[in-house]
N, C-alpha and C positions, 0 to 999 in steps of 0.2 A: 402752564405745565408743559414741559417738552414732550414731544411724541417719542423721543429716544432718551430715556432717563440716563443721567450721567452722575458719576461719583468721582470726584477729582482728588480725593485724599490719597496720600501715599502711605504704604504700610511696609515696615521692615521686620523681619523675624529671623531667628537663628535656628536653622535646621539642616539636615542632610540634603544634598541635591537628589538623593534617591527617594526622598519622601514624596508623598502624593499631595498635590494642591487640590483641595475640594472647595468649590464655590457653589453656594446655594442661593437661588433667587426666589424671593417671597413676594406675594401680592398683598399689599396692605388694604384691609377692607375700608369702604367709605364710611360705614357707620362708626361714630366716635366710640360708642361703648365697646364694640368688638376690638377696635384698635387699641383702646386703653388696656384691654384684657389680653393683649398680645396674641390675638387670634389670627395671626398671619397665615396665609396659605402658601405652601411650598409649590411653586409652579415649574421649576426646572433646576438643573444642576450640571456641573461639569467636574471631571476628575481626571487628573493627569500627573505623571511624575515630573517633578520640578526640573530635573536634568533635561528631559526631552523638551520642556517648554523653553529652557534657556537656549538650547540648540536651535530652536525654531524662531528665536527672537532677533535674528540678524536684520530683519526688516523693521525693527523697532516696535511694531505693534503686532499682536497675535489676535486672530479672530477664531474663536472656538465655538462649535455648535453646542447648544444646550440640549440635554436629554431629559426625557420624562422620568420623574422620580418613581412613578408607579411601574415603569417598564424600562429598566435600565438597558441602554443600547438603542432605544428608539429615539430619533431626533424630535425636538419640540418644534415642529413646523419649521419656520425660517428664523426662529429666535437664536441669536448668537450673543456671546459675551466678548468684548474687545478690551484688551489690556496690554500693557508692556511689562516686561520683567527683566531684571538685570541683577548682577551681584555687586556688593560693595567690596571694599578692600579686604574685609574679613569674610568674604564669601557669603554674606547674608543675602538671601533673595529679597528683592524689592519689588513690590507689586503696585502697579498704577492702573486700576481698572476703569474702563469706559463700557457702559452697558447699553447697546442698541437693542431694542425689542420691537416686536410688532406693535403698530400704533394702537394705543388704548388710552384715551384722554382721562379716564377715571382711575388709572393705575399708576401707582408709584412703586418702584422696585428698589430694594436694598440688597447689599451683598453680605451674606452671612460668612464671616471669616473665622468663626470659632473653631471649626475643624482644623484649619491650618495652624491656629494658635495652639490647639491641643497637641498637634503633631510636633510643633516646635518645642513645647514643654517636654514631651516624651523624648525627643531627640536630645535635649539638654540633659535630662536625667540619665539617658543611656550613655552619653559621652562621659558623664561623671563616674558612672559605675563600671565602664569598660564594656567591651564586646560580650554579648551573650550568645547562647546557642541559637542558631537561626530558627529552630522550631518554635521558640518562644515568641518570636515576632509574628510568625504565621498564625499561631494559636490565638494571639491577642488581637489579630485583625489589623495591626499596625506594622507596615512593612518599612522599616527604617534601617539603613545600612550606615554604620558608623565608620566603616573602612572602605577604601576604594580598591581593596585587594580583589584579585581574581577569585580567591576561595570564598570570600564573604558573598559576593554576587552570585557565584556559582551555586552555593548552598541554597540561596533563596530561589534561584531559577529551578533547580530540581524539585523543590517543594511546591512551587507554583504549578509546574507541569503536572506533578503527581496529583495535586488538588483538582486541577482541571480534568484529569482522567476520571475522577470520581463523579463529576457533574455531567460529563459527556458520554458516559458508558453506554447509553442506549442509542447513540447515533452512529450508525455503521459507516457514514460517509467519511468521517475523519477520525473516529476513535482509534482505529488500528495504527494510524500514523502518529497520534499523540502518544500511545503506548510505546511505540518503537522509539520515538524521540527520548522519552524518559529512560528507556532501557539503555540507550547509548550514553546519555548524560550522566546516568548514575554510576558509571564506571570510569569516568574521566578523572585523572589525578587532580586532586585539589591542591594545586601549587601556585605560587605567585607567577604572574606573567606581566608583560608590559602593558602600558596604558591602553593601546588600541584594542587588544583582545579583551581587556577588562571592560572597555566601553561597549563592546559587542555583547558580552555576557550580561552587562547591566541593562542594555536595551531589551534583551530577550526576557530577562526576569521581570522587567516592568510591563512588558507586553502580556505575559501570562498572569501577572498580578491583576491586570485589567480584565483578562478573559475569565478568570476564575470567579469574578464578581458578576458575570452575566449568566443568563439562563438559556442554555442551548436549546431547550424545548421550544423556545419562542423565536429562534432564528428564522428569518425568512430565507427564500431561495438564494439570493446573492450572498447573504451572510454565511450560509452553509458552505458555499463554494469558496468564499474567502478564507474561512477557518480551515478548510481542507488544504488550500494553498499554503496558509501559514504553517500548518502542521508538517506538510511535506518540506517546506523551506527550513523548518526547524531541524528536521532530520539531517538535511544536507549541511546545515550550519554546525550541527553536533559532530558530524564526521570531521569537519574542518577543525573545530575546537579540540576534538580528541587527538588529532594528529599534532596540532600545535602544542597542546599541553603535554603530550607523551614524549615528544621528540624535539627538544629545543634546538637541535642542530640541523633539523630537516631542511629548513629554508636556506641555510648557509651551504649545505652540501649540494643542493640541486641546481644552483646556478647563481651568478652574480647579481642578476636583476630581479631575483625572486622575492627579496625583502619588500621592495616597492610593489611587486605583484601581489604579495600577501596583504599588504596594507590596502590595496585597491579592492581585493576580494572582501575584506572586512567592511569597507565602505559600501560595496555592492549589497552585502547582506543587510547592513543597517538601512540603506535606502529602500530595499524591498520590504522590510518589516514595517517601516513607517508608511509606505504607500498602501500596504494591505490593511494596516490598522485604520488609516484614514478612510479607506473605502468601506471598512466594516462599520464605522460609526455613522457613515453617511448612507448606508444601505445601497452602495453603488455597485454596478457591474464593473469588475476590475479585470482587465487582461494582464496576466502576469507571466513572466518567464522564470522558470526555476533556475536559480543561480547554482551551478555545479562547479566545484573546484577542480580545475585541470591546469596544468602548467604549460600554457601556450608558448611561453618565451623560448622554450628549448626546441621548437619545431620549425624547420625551414619550410617555406612554401613549396607545395608539391607541384611538380610539373604535370601537365595534362597527359603527356605520353606515359609517365610512370603510373598515374592513377588508372589509365585505360587498360593497363596490363591485368588489373584485377578482374576484369570482366571475363577473362578466359578461365578463371578458377571455377570449379564445380560448386554449385549452390543448390541446396534442397528447397524447392518451392513448397509453400504451404506447410512447412514443418514447425512453424512458431506456435506459441500458445494460443488458445482460443478463449476469449473473454466469456463466451457462453457456457464454458465448462468449469467455471469457478465454483467453489463451495458456496452454498447459500449463506448470506451474511448471518453471523451469530453462531454458526456451526464450525466444528473442528478448531475452535479457538485455542485450546491447549496445545495441540500439535503445531498449529501455525505460529503461535507465540514462541514455542521452543525453537523452531527453525529460524524464525526472525531474529531471536536472540543470538543464535549461532552466527548468522550472517553479520550481525552488527557488533559482534565481539571484537575487541581490539586486535590488530594484527600483532602476531608474535610467533616465536618459534614453536610454542605449544598450541597454537590455534589451528585446528584442522582446516584444510583448504578444500577437501572433498568430503561430502556427507552422503552416504548411501542409505536411503529410506526404503525399508522393505515391509511388506504386509501381504496378507492373503489376497487372492483375486476377489475383486468386488468391494474391498474395504474403502476405496475412494482415493487411492494414491494419486491418480492423475488429476483429480479435482483439486487436491492440495497443491500439486505441482503447478497447475494453471493459475491458482490463486496467488502463490508466491511470485510467479513470473509477472502477473499483472500488477501486483503491488509494487514491485521494484521497477517495473517499466514506468509506472506513474511517477516514480521518484527519479527517473533518468539514470537508474543504476543497473538496469538489465543489460548485461553484455550480449547475451544470446539465449534463445530457448530452442530446443530441438526435441520434438515429440515423435518417437518411433511409433509405428503402426504395423501390426502383423499383416493387415490387409493391404498395406501400401509400401511394402519393403523395396519395391523398385525405385520409387521416388525418394523415400526417406531411408536411404541406405547408410550403413556404417561408413562406407567409403566416402560419403559426402560430409560427414559430421564435422571434422576439424576445419575443413576448408570453409564450411558455412559459418561456423563459430567465429573464425578469424575475420571473415568479411563483415560479420555483424559488429565485431569489436572495432573494426576500422571506422564504422559509422559513429561509434561512441567516443573514440579517442583518436585524435588526429595524429598523435605521435605513433600510435600503433599502426595507423594506415601508412604513414611515411616509412616505417620500418618494414612493413609487409611489402610495400612497393620495391624497396631496396632488395628484398630477397628474390622477388620474381622478375624484376626488370632485367632484360637481356637473357632470360632463361625461360622462354615461354613453355617449354616442355615440363618445367616444374609445376606450372599451373594445373596441369591435367593429371598429376600423379594421384593414384587411388590407394596406395599402400598406407595403412593407418600410422605406422611408425614414422614414415617419411613426412606425412602431413603434420604429425605432432611436432617433429623436430623443426620443420621449416615454417609452419603456419602458426605455431603456438609458442614454442620455446624461444625462437629467435626474435620475433616481434616483442615478446614480453619484456625484454631488457630495456625497451624504450618507453614503456608504459608511463603515463604522466598523471592519470586520474588518482586522486587522493580519496580514500574511503573504499568501501567494498564494491567489487564488480561481481554481479550475480550471473551465473550460467546455470540454466535448468535443463537437464536431460531426462525426459520422461519415458517410462516403459522400456528400460534397457532390455528386459526379457523378450521384447517383441522385435528386437533389432536384427535378428538372424539366428543362424545355427550356433551351436557351441563353438565350432571351429571359427566362425566369423567373429564371434565375440571375444575370443581369447586375446588377440593383440590390443583390442580396445581396453579390456580389463587390465592388461599389463601396463598400458600407458597411464590410465587413470589412478591405479593403485600403486604400481611400482615406481612411478616417476612423479608423483604428486609434489615431491620436494622441489622440483624444478619450476613449479608454477609460482607466479607472483604472490607475495604474502597477503595481498588484499583480494585474491580470487576466492570466491565461494561457489563451488560447483555442487549443486543439489542433483542427485541421481535417484530416480524411483525405479523399483524393480520388484518382481516376485523373487523369492529365493530359489531360483533354479540351481541344479547341482553345481554347475560351473561357477555361478555367482557365489554360492556358499563356500566353495573351495577357495576362491580368491580371497574371500573375507576372513578366512582362517589366519591370514598373515597380517591382518589389520594391526595387531598389537606390535608388529615390527615397524609400523609406519605411523609416526605421530601426526602426520598430516592427513590421515584418513579417519573418519568417524562412521560408525554404523549404528543406525537406529532401527530396531525391528519392533513392530506392533504385534504382540502375541495374542493368543486366544483370550487371555484374561483381560487385556486392555480393550479388545473388541467387544467384550460383554460387560464392560463396566458401566456405571450410571451415567457418566458424561457422554459416552457414545450413544446410549439409549436416549438421552435428552436431545442430542443432535438429530438422531433419527426421527424423534417425535416432531421436532420443529420442521424437518424436511417434509415429512408425510403430511402434516397439517397444511403446509404451504402448497403442496402439489394437489391436495384434494379439497382446497378451500371452497371451490365452486359448488361442491355437492355435500358440504359439511352438514347442512340441515337435514338432508335426506338420510345421511348416515347416522346422525344423532337420533333420528326418529326410530331407527332400528336397533342401534346400540347406544343407549343413553350414556350421559356423563363421559363422553369421549372414549368409550370402551373400544370402539372400532380402531382408534389410533393405537391404543395399548396393544390390541391384538396384532395389528400390523407390525408394530415395533418388535414384538416377540417373534413373529414369524420371519422377520428379516434377518434374524440371527447375527445382528451387528454389521451386516453388509449393506452398504448404500446401493450397490448395484441391484440387489434383490428388491430393495424398496423402490428404486427408480423404475424397474421393469413393471412391478406390480401396479404402482400408481399410474404410470403411463397407460397401461392396458385397461385399467378401471375407467380412466377418463376418456378413452377412445374405444368403446366396446363395439364388437362386431357380432353378427349372428343372432340379433334380436334380443339379447339379454340386457337387463338393466345393470347399472354400475354396481349396485349392492350385491347382485347375484354373482358377478365376477369376483367381488371381494370374498364372498363366501367360498367360492371355488378355490381361490388362492390360499385362504386360511387352512384349507384341508390338504394343501400340497405338502408333500414330504420335504424334509430339510435338504439344503444344497442347491446351488445354482442350476445344476443339470436337471434336477426334478422340476425346477421352476420353468426352465426353457421347454421341457417336455409338456408341461401344462399349457403354456402359451400356444405351442404348435398344435396341441390336441384340441384346444378351444377354437383355433383359427381354421383348421382343416379337418375334413372327414376322412379318417384314416382307412375306412373300409371302401372308399370310392377310388377305384383304380385310376380313373381319368384325372381326378384331382391330384392324387399322389404322383403320377407320372409328370404332370405339369409342374408340381412343386420341385421334383428332382431336377427337371430340365432347367428351370429358372434359377434355382439356388445353386445348382452345379455350375452354370455359366457365370454367376456372380463370384463364386468362391475361387474358381480356377483361372480367372483373368489375371494376367501378370500384374496389372495395376487396376484399381477400382474404376469402373466405367459408369457413365451416366445413362439414364433411360434412353436418351436420344441415340446413343451409340448401340446399346443393347438391342434396341428395336430394329436395327439394320442387319443384325446377325442372322436373321432367318427371312430373307427377302421373298422366299417362295411361300411363306405362311402369312397371309394378310392379317390374320388375327393375332399375331405374335405379341404386338404391343398390349392388347387387352389381356392376354394370358399373363404377361409380366405383371401388369397392374393388379390382376386378381390375386397374385401370390404375395407381392410386396406390400400392398396397402394395409392388410391386417397386421403387418409386422413392424409398425412404426416404433414399437417399444424395443425392437431388437436391431433394426436397420436404420442407417442414416441415408439421406438423399432421396427419399421416396416421394417427396412433394415438389420436385422440380425436374424438368427435362434435362438440365445441364449440370446437375449436381451428382457427383460420384456416389454410387450406392455401395455400402459396405457395412459390416457388422459394427454396431455401436461400441461393443466391448469385446475384448480379446477372448473372454471366457465363452462367449457364444460361438465365435469362430472355432475355438477348441472343441466345443460340444459337437459341432457339425462335422469336423474333419478328423478328430482323433478317435 
């Protein structure tokens, strides 16, 4: 008996190339009685779409890893199945298998081809009766396409992605990307396209047909990373298909060489999907580069001198998003999904290019902004992010906004960079302009004409209300609202802000500007059940280390319900309370602080008063004088200063460093930068700055 069992018979069958080929390998028992009773043991299997196997058959023989039948997705050691596959004149796949297995002198293996025959029979019946609704194929578990059309493959792709959403909804690593991909694909026009784009969609639907049959809860580390990359690549591919399907003349208009460029992009997408799928089945660590569609052909090589001129433009340091300030996974899902759907909506005359998101102080607007920025940064779609800060208006000035955004965009799109260089080259004085209108004209509108990126470009501007005075904000609001029509159709600018009087007044004209959208979260939404659930998840996460201690005093999670109620729908209130409970000062136990906060009156101001009252003895004049000196120095500095700098401001007081620490260390729930010598110290939230200064 051969150590590598072989089966040399050839098999031909009539089926669609989009059908799956399933091969099962059985172990025949040595005992004759069991063998006669057909008690064969299934030891491994493989499953793949016939079309993909045909494409991989250029080397005449295919070697495919067997997977465990009890745990689909996990390889069966080093066992593989080797075969060749080709098409006859009538496009019938022909299978010639050879089965090398791990040496086992007592084992014979056979190939069970009944599933393939069943698929062939189903395909024959389907071709006789004509195309049916794609949902019937999904529901029956047999994914057979009787037409090579874009629409047929597209329909299955959308259904497979939607099905995978259902099985992956608990995994935050890639679930948001899968949902976003489905959102884009579900609005793509279902119309006929040429063979190459149909091939791409067919590959994608086969990939997700494979994924929906796996169990995401059993993915190992490499597989989770690979599926995240697959999901992100699917979104980028969906942008491409959306543009391709919506505008058949796009490639002809943009340049003579772009048809071949589009074909190459399709091939790049297909190659990346195959690479990732193979890595997934082999549990391999896969280094991948997100394929993003940009039209490089139209851009001439930049000269070094031209690019060097950009360094004279103003740029706001440390104004980008902060990954540590994102929403807790699983919270704010409805709001984030709504914003993501807007960003991914097809470009059109009725699609807003600017969305202003407003809510009360403490709702969590900035966390949502940082989450959106991080999400699209991971997709290679973040053009720029700019986070204003009332405590750092010197560095994050309105006067640096458009110059910073434009430079960030030049890193994203080489054509934008070329156009921006053309604007400033030979006119160095233009680089240093600070007027908002001139910056908008020269750094945004002019380079926008050369933009080559297909699909949305996301720009996040957080905390507009902290950008400066009403007078300083007016020209910025004039540009963002009054001239939004001049922005590229694929721009998506998300702005977060409180509804200050000047912002509210500017938004009264939104109905006159179809390119502007306003979303406001009112009191009813803040107090709804979804928001309470988000707060509950957040509070449980932050207080998980003392959960047993709190349960002992407030059984059945009553402590969490009480904190949710006292938070009044505001994440800032919950964040301050949880932080202070977890870092108690003054000899109290965590649950004692929790009791104190539960008795605190409503509103952020009352919460801040309680924190300060717990931290410092108000009837001790020495303590209060020290508090006023330290906090006054921190708040009146033109820009936030670190401890190392603050300590040098009173050289004649050798104990000044200790006095600063005595004041700031109990305020970790209200101040950032207290745990390092070189980190700027400033209020964590603008509402605390307002409480101290207004």
